[in-house]
N, C-alpha and C positions, 0 to 999 in steps of 0.2 A: 329709356332702356338702350344700352349701347348696341350697335349692330353686331350681328353674328359674323364672325370671320370664318369663311369657308376653308381657308388655308391653314387654319389653326392646327397645331400638332395634336395628335391623339393622346392616349394615356401615356403617362410617364413610363420609362423603361422599368421602373420598379413595380408598376401595377400591371400585371398580366391579365388580359381579358380572356374570354373563352376562345377567341380565334388564335391568340398566341399560345394557349395551352395545347390546342389541337396540333398546331404547327410544330411545337417542340416534341409532342408525343410521336408524330409521324416522321420526324427527321432522324435518319440513321446515324448511328454512332460513327465517329471518325476513326477508322482503323484500316489496316492493310487489306482485310478480307472484303469490307464493303466497297473499298475503292479499287479492288481487283489488282492489288500490287504484290500479291504473294509470289514468291519465286516458283517458276514452273519449268519443266523440262520440255524443250522444243527441239526435237531432233531434226537435223537437216539431212534429207535423203540425197546425198551425193551419189554419183555413178558407182564408185567402189562399194558404198554401203548397200545400194540397191542390188548390185550384182551379188554381193555376199548374202543377201536375204533370199533372192529368187533361186539361185543355183541349188542350195541345199533342199529347198522345197521340191524342186524338180527331181532331184535324186531320190528323196523319200517317196514321192509319188510313184516313180518307176519301180522302186523296190516293192512297194505295196502291190502294184499292178502285177509284177512277176509272181508274187506270192499268191495272189488271187487266181491267176491262170494255172499255177502249179497245183493249187488245191482243186480247181475245177477238173484238171486232167486226171486226177486220181479217181473221179467218179466214173463208174462203169455204166454205160447206157446202151440199151437195145431198143430200137424202134423199127416197126414194120407196118407199112401202109397196106391196107387190105380192101379198100372200097372197090377196086377193079378186080383184084384176084379172087375175091369171094363172090363174084357174079358168074354164073355159068356162061360158057363161051357163046352158046346160042342165044343168050339174052343180053349180051353186052351192047348191042345196038339200041336196046330199049331197057336200061336198068330201072327206070321208074316203074314200068309194068312189072318187073320182077319183084321189086321191093314191096309193091302194093298188093301182090297176089298172095293171100294167106296160105294157099295150097303148095307153094314152092318151098323146098327145103332151104332154110337159111343158114344151116351149119356149114362151117368152113374150117379147115385145119391149116395152120401155119407153123413152120418150124424155125426156131431161132437158135443160133449157135452162140454160146457164151464166149466172148473173146478173152476175158480175164476173170480171175476169181472175184466173186461177188459175195460180200459179207452181208448177213441179215441185219436188219430187215431190208427186203427188196421191195421197193414201192412200184405199184402198178398204176399207170396213168392211161387214160384215153385222150387222144389228141384230135382236135377238129380244126380244119382250115376253112376259111371263107364263111364263117358263121359269126354274124355281127350281133353278139349279145349286148353290145354297148349302144345299140340303136335306141333312141329316146323312147319311142312308143313301146318297144319290146321291154326295155328295162323297167318301165313304170307300170307294166301290166301285172300288178300283184296287189294284195291287200296285207299290209304288215300287221294290222290289228287282228285280222281274221286268223293269222297263223298262231297267235299266242292266246287268244281268248275264245272259248267255245260260244260265248254269247254274241260274238261279232261275226257270225257266219255270213251274213248278208251285208256286212259293212263294206263301204267303198266299192260297191259293185260297178259303179260307173267306170272306175279305173281298170276293172278286169275285163271289160268287153273286148272281144266277142265271146270270151270264155268266162261268163259270170254266172249263168244259170243253165240248168238242164233238168228235164223231167219235172218242171214246175217248182224246183227248189234251187238254192244256191249251190255252187260248186265249191268244194273245199279240198285242196287249195285252188283258188281261182286264178285266172290270168294266163297270159301266153307263156310266161317263163316256166311255170309248173307244167303246163299243157305240153310243152316241147321237151319233156324230160328224156334224157339219153337212156336208151334201152338196149344197146348192144351188151352182151354178156360174154365173159371169158372164163375158161377153165384151163388149167395148166397141168402138165405131166412131164416127168423126166424118166424115160423108159417105161417101166411098169409102175413107177412110183407117182402117185397123185400128189400134186403140190396144193395144199389147202390155201385158200385165200381168206385172210382175216379182214373183214370190213368194219370192224369196230374201231371207233375213235378216228375215223377219217374226216370228220367234220370239225368245225370250230366248237370249242367248249361253250362259248357264249351263245352260239346258235342252239345247242342242245338244252342249255339251262334257261335261256331267256326268250329267244326269238320264236322258237317253235314250242308250242304248248304241250304239256303232258296229258291234257284232257281234250285235245283237239284231234278228231279222227277224220280221215278222208271221207268225203261224201259226194256222190254224183260225179266222181272224177273219171274222165274219159268215157262218159256214158252218153255224150251228145251225138249228133249226126256226123261230126268231124272228129276223127280220132287222131291224136297227135303222137307223142312218144310213148314212154313207159307208163305202166300202171302202178298203183299203190295198194297195199293191203289195207282194207277198210277196218280191220280189227287191230291195227297197230297205230298208236298215236304218232303225230308228226314229230315229236321229240325223239323218236327212235328210227325215223326214216332218213338215215344219213345220206343215202344216195341223192335224195331230194335236196337236202341241205347243201351238199356240195354243188349241185347243179344250179341252185338259186343264188349262189355267189357269182354274179354275172362277171364275165371277163371283160377287160378293157380293150383287148385287141382281137381282131378276127381270127388269129391263130392262137390257140390256147390249149393247155392241158389241165385236166382235173383228175384228182386222186380217185382211183377205183378200189384199191385195197392194198394189202401187204402180204408178202410171202415170208414166213419166219423160218426159212431154211437157207443155208449157205449153198451157193452154186459154184462149181469148179470150172476152170477154163476148159473149153472143148465140149461141155455138156450140151446136148441137144434138147431144147425145150419145145414140146408140142403144145401149141395154143389152139384150143377149139373155140372158134368165134361163132356166136349167133348174130348174124348180120341183119339186124332188125331196123336200125335207124336210117331214115330216109334222108341222106345227104345228096342224093342224085337229082332231086328237084331243083336245087340251087347250085349245082356244080361243086359241092363241098368235098372234102377229103377226110379220111379217117385213118387213125393209126393206133396201135397198141404199143406201149412203152414200158420197159422194165428198167429200173434205175436204182442205184444206190444213192446215198446222200453223204455229203461232206460237211465240213464246218460251216460253209456258206450255203448249204442246201444242195440243190440239184446241179446238173452240169450246165454251166453258163459262163461264157468268157466275157460277157458285156461289162461287168464291173472292172475286171482286170484291164480290158482295153480302154475303158474310160480313164482309169488312173494312168495308164501308159500315155494316152493322148495328153492329159493334163501335165504330166511330168515332162514330156517332150516339148510342149509349148513353153513351159517355164525355162527349160534349158535353152531353147531357141531364143527366147527373149533375153536371157542372160548373155548369150553369145553375141547378139546384136548390140547390146549395151557395151559389152567389152570391146567390140570392134570400134564403136563410136568413141569410146574413152581413149583407145590407143591411136586411132587415125585422126580424130578431130578433137584434140585436147581443148578443154574448156577451162578458162581461168576463173576460179571461184573466189569470190570475195570472202574474207573471214567474217564470221558471225560475231557481231559486237554486242549482242543482247538487245533488249527492247530500248527504244528511244525514250529518253527522260524529258518530261515537260519542264 
């Protein structure tokens, strides 16, 4: 038998084996797309082109910022702090004792003068300073399942401590957020006319329809040894307790406002609004501040110049950069080589 030649050629070119078939099937077709030779637009950002792009952006940002500030300035706002003025002079050295004494009269009258015409609806807010609702332990002290399902009254009681149980049963709603419910009240009058406060629809629709259940009623709320803020009507389901819904939307900053209600009456410039405050909420223990705010609303919401200032700052930065590039272009000219396209192999 002749010896086997290890260097012998394989199958002839006309006889494709399995390996050759797979190799042909995986081999891409030869065209401009597979070889990435299609024509493409490759703009070159020279200094004049860059300046022409940045400067209009800066101008547009400045115009938007001026428009936002003008819209904010059309909003009429009245704010009055009362945490000190609503404490009797003989108790101002010890306001904590005053606020914790149930026999003390907590009513207080404040007078606000309307600077410009205010068109309805006029929104009423309460403002708190130095109240950290964003504290991790405070914000987590609640039971979401308990708010929507009456069968989950004792669910997640571990998260609600120390306000989880009272009188041998679960607290509904439990947790520190609900326990510290804001309970100052306001009533308004213009001369002899009482201004009614509409408190319907002040919460989010998703909270009323989903988060807070229609068959969940307060139970053992504020009945423990340590009383926090406001109370809840045990005959009213949580889906109708809109003050609670607004309060439980925790704020991100220590200074915040929350919607209290609306006044559906136009106010004229020079009107004197008498605000009767029931000063019940204890902000004195932590050095907090309280204020009542009346405000109209514009296209962008309430009175705030932050968005306008942010646009102005961005526009000024763009124009400043364009000016620097223009000076470099004029004072330090750069010889630019013409673009000849991609190199050919």
